[in-house]
N, C-alpha and C positions, 0 to 999 in steps of 0.2 A: 582324509585323504583321499584323492581320487586321480586315476590315470586317464589322461585325456591326449587326443592327438594334437601334435604341434599345431599351433595356429598363430597367426600374425600379433594376435593379443599378448602371446608370452614369448614371442620370438627374441626380444632384447634380453628378458631375463634368462633365457635357456642359453644365449650366447655369452651372456656375463659368467653364468655358472661355470660352462665349460671353460670358458679362458682363464677362470680362477683354479680349476682342477687340472687342465691341461696347458700350462703357460707355454711350454714349448712347442706344442702342436699348433698354438695360436699364431706362431711365426713361421709355418710352413706354407706350401702352396696349397694346402689342403686344410685350412683351419675350419672350426665347429661351424661358424656362419656359413660357409660354403655348403656343407652338408645339409644344414637346416634350409637354406634358402632354395638348394636343389628340389628339396622334397615341397617346400611350398609353391615355388614359382618355376615349375617345369619348364614352361616355354622359354623363359627368359636365361635359363641355364641350360639349355640343349647342348651347349658346348661342353659342358662338365660332363653330363650323361654319356656323351661321346668319348672325352678324353680319358675317363676312368671306366669305361665300359659299364656303366649303371644300367640295369635293366629294372631294377626296383629300389625305392629308397622312403622309408616312412619313419618319423620319429614320433615319440611319446613322451609326456612329461607327467610326473608327480607332483601335484599341486596341492596345496595346503587349504584348509578353509578360508586363510585369509588371502587366496590367490598368489601366493608365493610358490614359484617353482623351486623344489627341492629337490629334483632328481630328473635325469633325462635318460633315454635309451632310445635306441633306433634298430630298425631292422633294414639292410641293403642286400641286393643281389648283384652280381656282375654278370655280364652275358658269356663270360668263360666258364664259369664254374655253376652250371643251372640247378644243381642238386644242392648248392651251398648257400646259406645265408649267414650274413655277418652281423655282429652286433656293433651297433655305432653310437659313439659318443656316450657311452653308458657311465654315469656318475650320481653320487649322492653328495649334497651340501655336507661338508665336513661337521658343521654343527648340528646335523640331524642324524649322523651315523650312529648305529648300534641301537637302532629302533625298529629294525626289520624292513627299512624301506629298500633297501638293495637287494633283498630276496624277493620282496613283492615285484619289484621292476624286472629282476632277472626271469622269474618265474611267468611274468605276462610275456616278455620277450621270446621265451622258449615255447609257450603255447602259441604265439602268433606264427612262429617259424613251423610249427606242427601244423596249425591251420592252413597255411600256404603249401605244405606238401613237401617241405623241403626234407631231405635226408640228414644232413648235417647243419651244426650250427657252430660258427667259429668266431673267435675275438682275439684281437692282439692286446698285448698290454706291456708296459714297461718291466723289465726284469728287477728294478727297484721298486715295484709298487708294494704297496703295504701287505703286509702277511693276511690282514683281515680280508682284503680283496681276493687275495689268492685262496683263502680258505673257502670263500663264498663261491668260487667259480668250482672247487674242488666238491664242495657240498652239492653242487648241480650237475656234477658229472663230467666236467670239462676234464680233459686229458691232455697232458703235455704232448704238443706235436712236434715243435722245433725251434730252434733259436734264430733268427734271421740276423746274419752276420755280414752287414754290407758296409765296409769301411767308408766313413765320408757320409754315408746315408743318414737321414734323420729317423730311420725305421730301423732301430736295433731293438727288436721286441721279441718277447716271448710269445708264441702262437699256441692256443689251446684248441682242442677239437672236441666237439659234443656230437655224438650220434643220435639222432632223432629217431625214436623207435615208433 
């Protein structure tokens, strides 16, 4: 297993995996493929950088020896919260869970945030997400911050906060 930056070579696999894991998000105005393409083709997606106040966006993939994408993670920052990085499209193929890959990807993402000098790392997740995912976030020091309660909005998420030391 290796963690590699997102590239065109793996783009379709990464999109497919995230659509499988996040089927509801795939129907929104900000589906996985938008984030991935924003990071790969910045010039073509400057409109999205401006619309979502993006200052940085990078995605990484956990790839098997057979060149299959089995996990994704990302780190992005907006122009409003300059001391905060966000985890983007973090997931592991359900058939590959329980093997430590989620820990490997999350650890990698935390180290990237530290490397870039961020003070906080946040992520948002569905309140009904698996107990295993919530335990993983807790294991890495993510603490509950708030529940977004926006009636009619697709983002009814639990938000966790991690202080980067």
